[in-house]
N, C-alpha and C positions, 0 to 999 in steps of 0.2 A: 903328542904321539897318537897316531890313529889306530883304530881297531875295528875289526869286523866281527859281527856276531852271527852264529848259525841261525838258520830259520827255525821257527817253532816246531816242536815235535809233532808228528802226525801218527795217529794210531793205525795199526794194520787194518787193511780193508779200505784205505783211502781211495783206492782205485774205483770203489763203488760210489764215490761221491756223485750225487745228483746236483747239477748246477742250478739248484734253487738258491737264490742269494740270501745271505744273512741280511736282515733288514729288508723284508720283502716289499716294503714300500719306500721309495726314496723320500728324504725329508730335508728340511732346511733350505739354504740358498740354492743348492743343486736342483732341488725340485722346482723352485721358482724359475730356474733357467731351462726347465724341461729336460734335464739330464738324468739318466738312470745311474747316478753315482751316489756314493756316500760322501759326506763331508766330515773330515776329522780335523781337530785342532788341539793345540797344546802339545807339550813336549812328549809325554809318554805315548799318547795315541799315534802321533805322527812318526816318531822315531821307531816305534815297534812296527808300524805299517811299512815303513821304508826297509826295515830289516827282514820283512816277511816276503819272500819271493813269490808266494802264492797270491799276494795282493797286487792286482793290476793298478797302475798309477796313471793319472791323467794330468794333474796340474798341482804344482807346489808353489805356494807363495810364502816367502820368508823374509824377515828382517835381516839386516847385516849380522846381528848377534845370533839370530836363529840359525843362519847358514853356517856360521863359524862353529857353533855348538854341534850341529849335525855332522859336519865333516870331521870334527875332533872325535866324535863317538863312533861314526860309521865308516869313515874314510870316503872313498868315492861313492857318490850317491847314484841311485838307479834312475833318477830323473833330475833334469837341470832345474834348479829353483829360479823363480822370478823374484828379484830383489825388490822389496816394497817397504814402505813405511808402515808402522803399526796402524795408522789411521786407515790405510787401505783394507786391512783385515777387519778392523772395527766396522767399516762400512758394509762388509759382507755378513758379519756375525752379530753385530750389535755391540754397544760399548760395554755390556756386562759380561761378555764371554771372556774367560781367562785363556787367551790363545798363546801367550808366551812367544809371540812373533812367528807362529807356524800355522799354516792353513793348507790342507791337502784335500783334493778331490780324487777319489780312488774308486776302483771297482768293488762291488759286493764280493764277499768271500764265498766260495762254494760251500754248500751245506751237505753233510753226510746224510744218507738215508738211515732211518731208524734201525733197519735190519743189518746195517753194516758195522755196528759197534761190536767190539769183541765181547766174549762171554764174561770177562773179568773187569768190564768197564765200571767206572764210578760216574754216575750221571746225576744231574740235578734237574728236576722238572718244575716248571713254574705254572701255577694254576691261576691265570688271569691277574698276574702282577703287572700293572700298567705304568707305574711311576718309573721314569727313565733313570733317575738317580739311584733308586733301590736296585733296579735290574743291573745297572752298571756296576754297583758295588758288589752284587752277587757274582757277576762275571769276574771281577778282580779277585775276589776270594776264591772262586773256583780255580782260577789259574794258579793261585798260591798253593792250593791243596792237590793239584794234579788231576782235577776232574777231566774226564774224557770228553764230555760234551754236555750242553745244556739243552733240554727239551722244552720247547715252548710252542704256542699255537700261532697260527697266522692272524687270528683276531685277538683282541684284548691283550696286546703285547706291544711294547715300544719298538721303534726302528733302531737298528744297530748303527746309528749315526749320531752326529752332533753331541747333544748333552749326554746320552747314554754311553757313547764311546768315550767321552771325556771322563765320566765317572768310572768307567771300566779301567782307565789308566793303562791302556795297552793290552788288557786281558783278552780283547776280542781276537787278537792275532794268535792266541794260544788255546782258546777253548771254542770250538765250533758250535754253532747254534743249529740244532735240529728242529726244523719247523714242521709241525704236524697239523693236520686238519682237526683231529679230535684227540684230546689228551687222554681220555679214558681208554680209547681203543689202543693208543700207544702203550699205556701202562699194562693193559691186558696182554699185548703182544710181548712185552718185556717179561712179564710174569711167566708166560709160557716157555720162555727161554731160560728160566731159572733165576731171574733177577729178584732180589729182595726189594720190595717196594715199601719205603718207610715214609709215612706221612707225618708231618709235624702238626701237633694239635696241643694247645696249652691245657686242654681239659682231658687229655688222654690218660688212661690208667697206667700205661707202661712208661717208666722213666727211660730217657734216651740211653742211659748207661747200661740198661738191661737188654738192649736190642742186640741180637746176635749178628755178628759181622760176617759177611760172605764175600766171595771174590767179586761178584757182580751185584751192585746196589744202586738204587735210585732214591735220592732224597727228594721228597715232594713238598713244595712250599706253596702256601696259599697267600692270597692278598691280605694286607693288613686290614683289620676290622672284620672282613667277611670270612677269612680263613679258607679252608678247603671246601669246595663244593661237595654236595652229598655224593654225587656220582664218582667224583675223584676219591673220596674217602672209601667208597665201596671197592675201589680197585687197588687199595693198599693192603699189604700183608699185615702191617702193624701200624698203629697210630702211637706216636711217642711224644712225650712232653720233655721240655727242658726244666730241670729243677733249679729254682733260684733261692738264694738264702737271704737276700737283702730286702729292703723295704719295698722296692719296685720289683714286681714279679713278671715283667714282660719287657721285651726289647723289639726293635723294629725287625723286619723280615731279613734285611741284609745281615744284621748282627746274628740273628737266629741261624742263618745259613753258615756263618763262620763257626759258631759254637758247635753246630751239628757235624760239620765236616771235620772239625778237629776231633770230636769225640768218636766219630765212626772210622777215622783213618788211623787212629792209634793202634798199633799192633795188627793192622789188617793184613791178611795174606792176599796174594794175587796182585 
């Protein structure tokens, strides 16, 4: 039995999208071919991209099982797949990539402008988090908690392709990436619009449970080890810590994002 899924929700103001692509630099095999495309592989990244009509498509390679699974889930596909053996995809990605018989070359997604997000948006800002696995996991968590967008910088950030997209498990199709030149300036602009800017800091005086919830909030996450940069800290309204009760008193940044979003979205209005 076939089924079709609606495309991902878009926040109001989407007409103001600036076509600055998510994943501002192409990466992976597509880059080596000189193509300004992203490479997506694996079941969730590819199937979610095919279901997202905002995502332009160029080339889909799939095994016989991969094609059958896609058609069972999505019905008629937006692009005709090329039937290949798993070894053909291995040759493009490397033997270690878990591609599940699916490889897609697609367009970058359009990115919204920072001033187009609604006043009641829930945002996540990343302060020089460069590990694609961590960023991908944060994107997946953000999609699970209904985050409006993720704010990141053009530098010191991974591309929205390949490993990061695989770790996001389809989340890139649901949470747009706002790419800014300067994170501090973006946080200042959001503060002027009334957003609560909440920076996570393991040494902060304020526990996360004590943070006042507002309609518009930005959760600001720093890189593991370094944490938030001083300028970023100065642009936050409050620095908050996660209280742990066990023997280990810290978790990685993607887990911290999940805990924080759960705590801040419980009973949140807006």
